[in-house]
N, C-alpha and C positions, 0 to 999 in steps of 0.2 A: 498441873491446874496454871490458867494465862488470868494476867487481869487485865483487862483492856481499859484505856485510860484515852479522851481526847482532850488534847492540848491546843488551846486559844489563846491567843494574845491582842492588844491595842485593838479594841474595836472600833474604839473613840464613836462611840453612839450610831452606829452603821447596823442599824438591824434588819435592812434587808440583806445586805451581806451574809449577818450570823443566820437567819431566816434561811437563806439557799443553804447555809451546811447543814443546818436541821432536816431541808426537805433530802439534801443528800447521803446521810448517813443516816440511821436507825440509834437515834444519841440513848434511848433505851434500854440498846445492848452495851452499852459502857457502863465500866464498874465505877467511874468518875469524868469528873468535864471538869479541867483546872484551867484559869483563864490568869493568867500573869499583869493582868493591872491596863489602863490606859479605857477602861467601859467606854466613858463616856469621852464627848467635847468633839468638833468638827461635821459629825454629821450630825442633822438635828430629829434624833430617835431616840434621847435620853430615854422617857417610860419605859419604853417598848425594849429597850436592850436589858435594862435592871432586871424587867419583869420575868424575859428570857433565861436570867442566870436563876432569878432567884425560883421559878418554876423548874429547870432544870441541873436546882441543888448543885451547882457550879460551885468546886473551891476557888473566891477570889481574894485577891488582893490589889491593894489600889496601886497604881500609878502617879506622877507627877500630875498628870492632867485631871486625874480624881480629886488630887491633894488641894488642887486649884479650887475647884468648884465645891470642896468644903468648907475655905477657908471666906467664900462668896456665901453658900446658902448659915454660914454664922455671924452674915456682918461685917465678916472683916472686909480688911482693903486687899488688892493685888497687885504686886508691884509686877510682875511678870509676868501675861509678856506686854511690852509697850508699842507693842504693832497694831493699829487700831484692828484693822480686820483681822486680827487674831484674838484680840481682847474681847468683839462682840462674839466669837462662836462661844467664849466660858461664861457670858455674862448672859445669853441666851439660852444656854444652858442651865443654870442656876437657877432662871429665870422659869424657866420651862417644870425641871425638876417637880416629882409630887411630893406627898409625903414620905409613902412608901418609898419612894427612889431615895430621898434624902436620909431615912433610917437604915433604909440598907447601905448606903455608900459611908456613913458615922461607922456602921457595924464592923467596918474590913479593916485588917492593918497592912502591916507594908511588907510584911515576908509570912511566910507560913512553913510546916514542914508536916508531912504525910510519909506514916508508919505503914508500909504494905506488906499484909503479914501473906504469906504462900503457903497456901496448904495442901497435902496432900490427899488426891481423892477418895484414899479409902482410910485415912487417920485423921481424929480431930484435933490435935494437935500441930500448933506452927511449927512448920522447919525450915522454914528459912524467911528473912526477915530483908525489906529495904526500905530505906531512908530515901525519901523524895523531899528536896527544897525547890519554897516559888517565889522569885522574886521577880523584882522587874527591871530590875539595870542586872547586877553581879550580887554575888554574895559580901563583896566588899565595898559596894558603894550603887544606893536607887536606882541614883543618875549615870551612872555608870555605861558608854557604849557599847557592846559585844557584838561584834560582826563576824561574818563566817570566814575573813580575812586578818582578822587578828591575829596576831602571834601566838604559835603554841606557848611561846614561856610563859604568858600572859594567862590562860589556862592551864598552866600548871601553877601560877603561884596561888590562883583562886581559889587551886584542888587540895592545895594546902590548908586554904582557911576553914573550911567545911568539910563534917561528917556526913556529908549527904552523899550515895552513889550515884543519885540521879540530881541535878541541880536544871532547871526548869526557868524561862527567861524569858523577857520581851524587850520592851521597850527601842531597839535597834530598827525592828521591823526587818529584818536580815535574817532567811530561814536558814538555818544551820543542826547540825548532828556530830560532834566531838567527844570523841573519846581519849582521853588523855588522864595518869595516873590512875587506871581504874573509875574515872569520875565521869560521867553521860551530860555533857554540855548541851541542850535541847533550845534552841527557839525556833517556835512555830509558824514565825512571822505575823503578819499584821492581818487579823480577818478583814480590817472597813479602810487601811489606806494605806496598800502598798507604793514605796516611791522609787520601782525598779522601771518603770514605764509599762509595765503587765498589771495592772487596774483590778484582776480577777483576787478574789479573796485567799488566805492562805492562813494552813491552818497545819496540823503533824497529829496522825497518830500512836499512839508507841503501849507495846504490849510487854509485861514481864513477865515471867516465869521463872521456874527454879533453876535452869543454865540458860536462858537467853535475854538479852533486851532490846529489842526489835523497834527502829522506827521510820515512818513513814512519810512524808513530807508532802499536800495537794495544793494546786491552786485551781479555782473554780469559777467561774464566771457566774454573777449577780444582776438581778435588774439598777441597775446604775441609773436609768432612767428616774427612778424614783426617788433615788436620792434628789438626783439634780432640781427634780422638780420642786420636792420639800425643801431644797437651799431658794428656790425662787420665790415658792409662797410666802418662805416667812423673810423675802429682803434682805439676805443675807449676802455676802461680797460673792462677787461672781466668780470670783478664782477657784473658790473651790469647786463650783461646779466644774469648774476645766480644771482641777486637780483629779479631782474625780474619774474624768473622762479618760483623762492620760496614765494615769496610776503613777503619779509622779509629786517630787515637793517645789511645788510652785512659791513661798513665802517663807 
């Protein structure tokens, strides 16, 4: 028996990119869809993004941008970011989010764990169980950035802090798969806001069987023009239209 999982993270409200992944894959063929947070802010499609996650029963956690949106919809003040161009992306997201989206966001936690039971096709009782942890930054710090070139010594430290065999993270927008101390560390990259000069959406698939754990990373093009058009229709800072076109972080 093989469990198939779609790994996504850092959608940042980019529904056209999320839709492109859905069109590329048969998402109904996955046993789980796991989303490591930062679902909202920067691309102006908050309600469409949340509706997709709810409809596909994605297992989602909160990222740092999501937490700031919760503050705003709760009537609290947001201290950071101080940059006006960034702040408006948060405030307009909070203002646009409908009641269903607000309830969904408030229902999420910052981490969660999943126990995956692998069954032999001819037996009824579980033969093997894999524990998968979902974090935004790392098992140690919600805001920690882990990159493909982060020293292995740091991943070894983190392996000692978790009882999970698989650790799925986001936040850094840096795709990787590393195995240290028998712990698989996986970041699928960013669905909606890559920073490496390639604007294509990033995601990964994870297959777990009794003997193997297999990870594949993907990049696919999406309708960037729809994001740019929406940014301009909403009179949002032009720097974000350029950012999506170039696939770079510009502020």
